[in-house]
C-alpha positions as CSV (number, residue, x, y, z in Angstrom):
1,X,1.9,-99.2,118.8
2,X,-0.8,-96.8,120.1
3,X,1.6,-94.4,121.7
4,X,3.6,-94.1,118.5
5,X,0.5,-93.6,116.4
6,X,-0.9,-91.0,118.7
7,X,2.3,-89.0,118.7
8,X,2.8,-89.1,115.0
9,X,-0.8,-88.3,114.2
10,X,-0.8,-85.3,116.4
11,X,2.6,-84.1,115.1
12,X,1.7,-84.7,111.5
13,X,-1.8,-83.2,111.5
14,X,-3.3,-86.5,110.4
15,X,-6.5,-88.1,111.8
16,X,-6.9,-91.5,113.4
17,X,-9.8,-93.8,114.1
18,X,-9.4,-96.6,116.7
19,X,-11.3,-99.8,116.1
20,X,-11.5,-102.8,118.5
21,X,-10.9,-105.7,116.1
22,X,-12.2,-108.2,118.7
23,X,-15.6,-106.5,118.7
24,X,-16.4,-107.4,115.1
25,X,-16.4,-111.0,113.8
26,X,-15.5,-109.9,110.3
27,X,-12.4,-108.0,111.5
28,X,-11.4,-110.9,113.7
29,X,-11.5,-113.2,110.7
30,X,-9.5,-110.7,108.6
31,X,-6.9,-109.5,111.2
32,X,-7.3,-111.7,114.3
33,X,-3.7,-113.0,114.2
34,X,-2.2,-109.7,113.3
35,X,-3.4,-107.5,116.1
36,X,-2.5,-104.8,116.6
37,X,-2.8,-103.8,112.9
38,X,-2.6,-100.3,111.5
39,X,-4.3,-99.4,108.3
40,X,-3.5,-96.2,106.4
41,X,-6.2,-95.0,104.1
42,X,-7.9,-98.4,104.3
43,X,-4.8,-100.4,103.4
44,X,-2.8,-102.5,105.8
45,X,0.4,-100.7,106.6
46,X,1.8,-102.2,109.8
47,X,1.1,-105.1,112.1
48,X,2.3,-105.7,115.7
49,X,4.5,-102.6,116.0
50,X,5.6,-99.5,114.1
51,X,8.6,-97.3,114.4
52,X,8.0,-93.5,114.5
53,X,10.1,-92.8,111.4
54,X,8.4,-95.6,109.4
55,X,5.0,-94.1,110.3
56,X,6.1,-90.6,109.4
57,X,7.4,-91.9,106.1
58,X,4.1,-93.6,105.4
59,X,2.0,-90.6,106.2
60,X,4.1,-88.4,103.9
61,X,3.8,-91.0,101.2
62,X,0.0,-91.1,101.5
63,X,-0.2,-87.3,101.4
64,X,1.9,-87.3,98.2
65,X,-0.3,-90.0,96.7
66,X,-3.5,-88.1,97.6
67,X,-2.1,-84.9,96.2
68,X,-1.2,-86.6,92.9
69,X,-4.7,-88.1,92.7
70,X,-6.2,-84.7,93.3
71,X,-4.0,-83.1,90.6
72,X,-4.8,-85.9,88.1
73,X,-8.5,-85.4,88.7
74,X,-8.1,-81.6,88.0
75,X,-6.1,-81.9,84.8
76,X,-8.1,-84.8,83.4
77,X,-5.5,-87.5,83.8
78,X,-7.9,-90.0,85.4
79,X,-5.9,-92.1,87.8
80,X,-6.6,-95.3,89.6
């Protein structure tokens, strides 16, 4: 998973933070059986493995979602 993530992050201009789940008891309790796990913007997106095209699609989706939130905040539409 790490190689796919690193390639897609660098190609897509995104950022990534690596966290060792086993170093934090709270994370072990939450994700222990699902390692490796990939969160995108704080939400679980993939576990065990990810295909490059699936990650690209998710990154694009998150960018559109962020742009929509930003636009709603500017025009007074609120949002979630």
